[in-house]
C-alpha positions as CSV (number, residue, x, y, z in Angstrom):
1,X,-7.0,-2.9,17.5
2,X,-4.6,-1.2,19.9
3,X,-1.7,-3.3,18.7
4,X,-2.5,-2.4,15.1
5,X,-2.5,1.3,16.0
6,X,0.9,0.9,17.7
7,X,2.2,-0.9,14.6
8,X,1.0,1.9,12.3
9,X,2.7,4.5,14.5
10,X,6.0,2.5,14.3
11,X,5.6,2.2,10.6
12,X,5.4,6.0,10.3
13,X,8.7,6.3,12.1
14,X,10.5,3.5,10.2
15,X,13.2,4.3,7.6
16,X,14.9,0.9,7.2
17,X,13.6,-1.6,4.6
18,X,13.6,-4.4,7.2
19,X,11.5,-2.4,9.7
20,X,9.0,-1.3,7.0
21,X,8.5,-4.8,5.9
22,X,8.2,-6.2,9.5
23,X,5.7,-3.6,10.6
24,X,3.6,-4.0,7.4
25,X,3.4,-7.7,8.1
26,X,2.6,-7.3,11.8
27,X,-0.2,-4.9,10.9
28,X,-1.4,-7.4,8.3
29,X,-1.6,-10.1,11.0
30,X,-3.7,-7.9,13.2
31,X,-6.1,-7.2,10.3
32,X,-6.4,-10.9,9.5
33,X,-7.6,-11.6,13.0
34,X,-9.9,-8.5,13.1
35,X,-11.6,-9.5,9.9
36,X,-12.0,-13.1,10.9
37,X,-13.2,-12.2,14.5
38,X,-16.8,-11.9,13.4
39,X,-16.9,-15.7,12.8
40,X,-19.2,-15.6,9.8
41,X,-18.7,-17.2,6.5
42,X,-18.2,-13.9,4.7
43,X,-15.7,-12.6,7.3
44,X,-13.7,-15.8,7.1
45,X,-13.7,-15.7,3.3
46,X,-12.6,-12.0,3.4
47,X,-9.8,-12.9,5.9
48,X,-8.5,-15.6,3.7
49,X,-8.6,-13.4,0.6
50,X,-6.9,-10.6,2.5
51,X,-4.2,-13.0,3.6
52,X,-3.6,-14.3,0.1
53,X,-3.4,-10.9,-1.6
54,X,-1.4,-9.5,1.3
55,X,1.1,-12.3,1.1
56,X,1.5,-11.9,-2.7
57,X,2.1,-8.1,-2.4
58,X,4.5,-8.8,0.5
59,X,6.5,-11.2,-1.7
60,X,6.9,-8.5,-4.4
61,X,7.8,-5.9,-1.7
62,X,10.6,-8.1,-0.4
63,X,11.8,-8.8,-3.9
64,X,11.8,-5.0,-4.7
65,X,13.8,-4.3,-1.6
66,X,16.2,-7.0,-2.6
67,X,16.7,-5.5,-6.0
68,X,17.3,-2.0,-4.6
69,X,19.8,-3.4,-2.0
70,X,21.5,-5.5,-4.7
71,X,22.0,-2.5,-7.0
72,X,22.9,0.1,-4.4
73,X,24.0,-1.7,-1.2
74,X,21.7,0.6,0.8
75,X,18.9,-0.6,3.1
76,X,17.5,2.7,4.4
77,X,15.2,5.3,2.9
78,X,17.3,8.2,4.2
79,X,20.6,6.7,2.9
80,X,18.9,5.9,-0.4
81,X,17.7,9.4,-0.8
82,X,21.3,10.7,-0.4
83,X,22.8,8.0,-2.6
84,X,20.4,8.4,-5.5
85,X,20.3,12.2,-5.6
86,X,21.7,13.3,-9.0
87,X,23.2,9.9,-9.5
88,X,23.0,9.5,-13.3
89,X,24.6,6.1,-13.3
90,X,21.9,4.8,-10.9
91,X,19.1,6.3,-13.0
92,X,20.3,4.2,-15.9
93,X,20.5,1.0,-13.8
94,X,17.7,-1.2,-14.9
95,X,17.9,-3.4,-11.8
96,X,17.5,-0.4,-9.6
97,X,14.6,1.0,-11.6
98,X,12.8,-2.4,-11.6
99,X,13.3,-2.7,-7.9
100,X,11.8,0.8,-7.3
101,X,8.9,0.1,-9.5
102,X,8.1,-3.3,-7.9
103,X,8.4,-1.8,-4.4
104,X,6.1,1.1,-5.2
105,X,3.6,-1.2,-7.0
106,X,3.4,-3.6,-4.0
107,X,2.5,-0.7,-1.7
108,X,-0.1,0.5,-4.2
109,X,-1.5,-3.0,-4.3
110,X,-1.8,-3.1,-0.5
111,X,-3.6,0.2,-0.5
112,X,-5.9,-1.0,-3.3
113,X,-5.2,2.0,-5.5
114,X,-5.3,2.2,-9.3
115,X,-5.8,-1.1,-11.1
116,X,-5.5,-3.1,-7.9
117,X,-8.9,-2.1,-6.5
118,X,-10.5,-5.4,-7.4
119,X,-9.3,-7.4,-4.4
120,X,-10.4,-4.6,-2.1
121,X,-14.1,-5.1,-3.1
122,X,-14.2,-8.7,-2.1
123,X,-12.2,-8.3,1.1
124,X,-13.9,-5.1,2.4
125,X,-17.3,-6.6,1.6
126,X,-16.9,-9.1,4.4
127,X,-15.8,-6.6,7.1
128,X,-17.8,-4.9,9.8
129,X,-18.4,-1.2,9.4
130,X,-16.1,-0.2,12.3
131,X,-13.2,-2.1,10.8
132,X,-14.0,-0.8,7.4
133,X,-13.9,2.8,8.7
134,X,-10.7,2.1,10.7
135,X,-8.8,0.7,7.6
136,X,-10.0,3.6,5.4
137,X,-9.1,6.3,7.9
138,X,-5.9,5.2,9.5
139,X,-4.3,2.4,7.6
140,X,-4.6,3.9,4.1
141,X,-3.2,7.3,5.2
142,X,-0.2,5.6,6.8
143,X,0.3,3.5,3.7
144,X,0.1,6.5,1.4
145,X,2.7,8.4,3.6
146,X,5.0,5.4,3.5
147,X,4.6,5.0,-0.3
148,X,5.5,8.6,-1.0
149,X,8.4,8.6,1.4
150,X,9.8,5.7,-0.5
151,X,9.0,7.1,-4.0
152,X,10.6,10.5,-3.0
153,X,13.8,8.6,-1.8
154,X,14.0,6.8,-5.1
155,X,14.7,10.1,-7.0
156,X,13.4,8.4,-10.1
157,X,11.2,10.7,-12.2
158,X,9.8,7.9,-14.3
159,X,8.7,5.8,-11.3
160,X,7.3,8.9,-9.6
161,X,5.2,9.9,-12.6
162,X,4.0,6.3,-13.1
163,X,2.9,5.9,-9.5
164,X,1.2,9.3,-9.5
165,X,-0.8,8.4,-12.6
166,X,-1.7,5.1,-11.1
167,X,-2.9,6.7,-7.8
168,X,-4.8,9.4,-9.6
169,X,-6.6,6.8,-11.7
170,X,-8.3,5.8,-8.5
171,X,-10.4,8.9,-9.0
172,X,-11.9,7.4,-12.2
173,X,-12.4,3.9,-10.8
174,X,-13.9,5.0,-7.5
175,X,-16.2,7.6,-9.0
176,X,-17.5,5.4,-11.8
177,X,-17.9,2.5,-9.5
178,X,-19.8,4.5,-6.8
179,X,-22.3,5.8,-9.3
180,X,-23.9,2.4,-9.9
181,X,-24.0,1.1,-6.3
182,X,-27.2,0.5,-4.4
183,X,-25.6,-1.1,-1.4
184,X,-24.2,1.2,1.3
185,X,-21.1,-1.0,1.9
186,X,-20.2,-1.2,-1.7
187,X,-20.7,2.6,-2.0
188,X,-18.3,3.1,0.9
189,X,-15.7,0.8,-0.6
190,X,-15.7,2.7,-3.9
191,X,-15.6,6.1,-2.2
192,X,-12.6,4.8,-0.2
193,X,-10.9,4.0,-3.5
194,X,-11.8,7.4,-4.7
195,X,-10.4,9.1,-1.6
196,X,-7.0,7.5,-2.0
197,X,-6.2,10.2,-4.6
198,X,-7.2,12.9,-2.2
199,X,-4.8,11.4,0.4
200,X,-2.1,11.5,-2.2
201,X,-2.6,15.1,-3.4
202,X,-0.5,16.8,-0.5
203,X,2.4,14.5,-1.3
């Protein structure tokens, strides 16, 4: 738990694509162990599902970083922000736009926002309440900050609007899902999906 908190702190202070990817994966390894540490059938199943979906989203994240680096030659958020500012040629580059979209969507998938909330239901259902609260309080806030740091550095209005619509759609999915829940755990899961939009409002 302490190591995961340190990793989240390092992720907040990371601006390189390589560092962001590494710290996301290290945090994922910590969560895999924390989920499976209960040693019940549900927790082991949740850990395996978290590993599978986390690995898939990490593959797309690495591919998105590759497309951005391939089209710009830049591997840092700060440098990308300067390079893409008012760069009309870059805004018309389909490889760059695709890389930005894939990168942002992979982070949204890790958060469980928008249309990617289905995997969160199965994974969070096998967690203990302290771990569920930890992931919803700390991890999602750090992930949202990382997401919007990257989206703002892309300087792509289309990608920015699309991600904002996708995040705000969590209001709909979370609110409608929470209305019909009779289990406390499922209610907390849907309200955590609902709260992703409130985390995103300041950004």
